[in-house]
N, C-alpha and C positions, 0 to 999 in steps of 0.2 A: 335637367334642373326642373324642379317643381316649386311652385310658390308656397304650398302648404299641404300637409297631410290631412288636416281637418277640412272636410268638404265645405262647411259653413264659412270657415276663415278663407278658404280658397276662393269661394264665390264672391265674398265681400271684396277681396283684393281685385278680382276680375272687374267688378262693377266700378271701382274707383280708379283702376289702373288702365283698363282697356278702352274706356270711353273718354274722349278728349274734351267734349263739351260739358263743362262743369255744371252749367245751368240745367242741362238735360239730365245729368246724373242726379242733381238735387230733386228734380221733379219726380224721377223714377223712385228714388229712395223715399220721398214723402208719400207716394201712392202705396208702395209696399208697406210702409209703416202704418198707413191707415188701414190696410187689410188686417195687419196684426192687432192694431188697437181695437178694431171692431170685434175680432175673435176674442180678445182678452176681456172686453166688456160684456160680450154676449156669447159665452162659451157653449151654450146649448142651442143657439140659433144656427141651423144648418146652412142657411143662405150666405152667412158670412164666411163659411169655410169652403165655398165653391167660387172659383174664378173661371168665367167663360173666356176661353182663349181667344175667340174671335171678337170679343168686345173691343170696340174702337179705341177706347182709352188705353186698355191693356196692350193692344197691338202697337199703338203709336208712341205711347209714353213709357211702357215698361218692357215689353218683349223685345223692342228694338235696341235696348241697352244690353250690351254684353255682360253676362254674369247674373242678370236679374232672375231669369228662369232657373238657373242653377241654384241660386240662393233659396228660392221658394221650394225647390225639390229637396235641398239639403235640410230645410227645417221641417220637412214632413209632407209637403204637398205631393200628390201623385197624379200622374196623367191618366185620365179615363174618359171614355165616351159615354155620354148620357143623353137621353131623349130631351127634346126641347118642346115645350108646349106650343102648339100651332105649326110645328114642322114635322115633315116625314122623316127626315134624316137626323141621326144623332150628331152631336157636336163634341169637340174635345173640351174638357174641363180640367182644371187643377183642383184637386180635392184634398182637404186636410181632415183626418179623422178627429172625432171629438176628443178633446184633451183633458187629462186629469189636472188638478191644481198645479202640481209640480211641472207638468208639461207646459202649462200656460206661462208660468214664471220663466221657464227656459226660453220660450218663444219670445217673450218680452225682452229678455236679456240679449237674445240674438238680434232683435230689432235695434236695440241700443248700439250694438257693435256695428251694425250696418250703417247707422246714422253717423257714428263717429269715425268711420273708415277714412283712410287717406290713400292717395295714389302711392304706389311703390315702384320705384325705378330700379328694377333688378338688373344685374349685370349677367348676361349669359355668356358662357364659354363658347365661342364660335367654333372651336375645334378646327381652326383653319388648316387646310391641307392643299397641296398642289400635286397634280398627277400628270404624268406624261400622256401624250395622245393615246387613246385607247378605244377599241370597238365596244368596250363594256361601259361606256359613259352613261348609258341609261339604265344600268343595272344597279339597284340600290338595295342595301341590306339595312333595315331599320330596327333599332332596339324597341322593346315593348313600350317604353315610356313616351314614344312619339304619339301613341294613340291615347286619346282622352276617353277611353272606354273601359268599363269593367268587363270581367269575364262573361257576365250575363248579357251585357250589351253587345259584346262581340258575337255571342251566339245569336242574338236577335238580328244582327247585321247579316249573318249568313242566311237567316230565314227571309229577310227582306230581299236579298239578291234573287231568291227563287220566285219572288213575286213581281220582278221587274217588268216582265212582258205584260202581265195583267194590269199593273199600275200605269204603264205607258199607254195602254189602250183606253184608259178612262179619260173622260173629259174633265180636266182639273181646272179649278178656278185659279186666278192669279195668287190669291192668299194661300192656297194649298201648295202651289209651286214655291212660293217664297219661304214657307215653313220647311219644306223639304230641303231647299238650298241652305237655309240657316242651320238645320240639323246636320247637314253634310259638312259644313264648315266647322262645326263644333266637335267633330270626331277627333280632331288632331290637336295636339299641344305644340308640336314643333314642325319645322320644315327643313329638310336636308336639301340644299341647293348647290348645283354645280353650274359653273359658267365656263363655256368653251371659248377660249381666246382665239384670235386669228391664226396662231401657229398650231392650234390643236390642243395646247396645254389646257388642263382642267383645274379650275380653282373651286374649292369646296368649302362651305361653311354651314353652321347650324343656326337656325333662327326660331324665334317664337312665331307660331302660326299667325298671330295677330299683329306682328310688327308691320310697319309701313314699308312701302317699296323704297322709300328714301334710305332706309337702313341697309338694304341690299346694295344700293348704289354707293353708299359710303364705304361699305365693306370691300367692294371691288376696287374703289378708288384708292383705299389705303394699302391694298395689296400690290398695286401697279407701281412700276418704276417711274413712270411718267403719269401719275394720277391727275395731274392738272389738266390734261387734255380731255376735251369733251368726248363722250362715248354714248352708246345706246345699248340697251339690253332688250332682247326679244324672247318672249316666253314661248313654250310649245304651242303650236297652232298659228304662230306668226303675230301674236299680240305684242305690240310695242309698249313697254312699260315706261311711264312718265314719272320721273323722279319727283316732280313737284306736286303730284296728285296725292291727296290724303286717302290712299287705298291700301288695305291690308293685304299681306301675301296670300292669306286664305281666300280672299275675295277675288284674287287673280287666278285661282286654280292651281297654285304652286305647292299645295300640301297633298300628301306628306313629303313628297320629293319631286324635283323637276330638274331638267337640264335646260339652261338658257344659252342663247347665243349672244356673243359680244361683238360689237363693231365700232371702230373709231369713226369720228366725224370725217367724212371724205375730204372736205375742203381744207380742214386743218392739216390732215395728213399730207395732202398735196403740197401745201406750203412748206411743211417740215422737210419733205423729200426734196423739194426744189432748193432748199437752203442747205441740203446735205447733212441734215441733223437726225436722220432716221436711226433709231436704235433697234438692234436685233433682239435684245432681251426685253421681255414684257413685265415680268414679275420682279419684285424687290429681291435683292441678293439672298436674304435668309430663306425666302420661299423657294427661289430657284435652286439653291444648293440642297434643300431638303426634299426635293421632288421625289415622289414615289411612283411605283407602277401599280396601276389599278388592277386588282385581281378579278 
């Protein structure tokens, strides 16, 4: 599932849908609108068509909002490194080429669309499946639409991989690391997640990469025969996921795919066992009956 084919429309949906703090969204939209207004009123002034990425206001108010940078790039801003007066090193800027009158009108129209955007609560087909215990649990085959990258970007990713050693040897600032982590998270649109239950059974579902951990807990709970019982999910590497935290799946390193471990609350299980109420079947009947073998 994709939100929109038009990259401008898609980025507007991201801004208004993936950021929960409506006040922060309004601030970011107002700042981006101000960028556009300055360009519209001063079309030949180069300074208004350049955004310094390391600028404090841009970093804290705009770049921190999901979809804001995608919107700027969709309307024509391009990332480039430029020299900065008084500095030895070049810095990253988002630069918009000088616009013709029709281009300025289109820019203004897109600003209006950004300002009037609304959150969209799309329904994603989870493609819920259950699999028998399998040694192939960590083997994932992902469709192309999982990756939020164009062919050119995929080519660039391959080039970046060859620079890993050199990059890791550099002394990177905190801001540089955060930009890299943010870029890494934005590579993926979806997450294919499997949960290994205590009997080895695998429960699988598809999620938006920016969905919260609470969505994963709800998905698992609805698939269980006894979903009322408390349980815990552990991500690869031993990270315990907390249902109540406002953390996205991509922020937990669960994209584009991951195998998680499930465990019941030990104290509750002991009480159930003592009362003789332990059930051997974990999944709801319809999932248990449609269980497949993972190839």
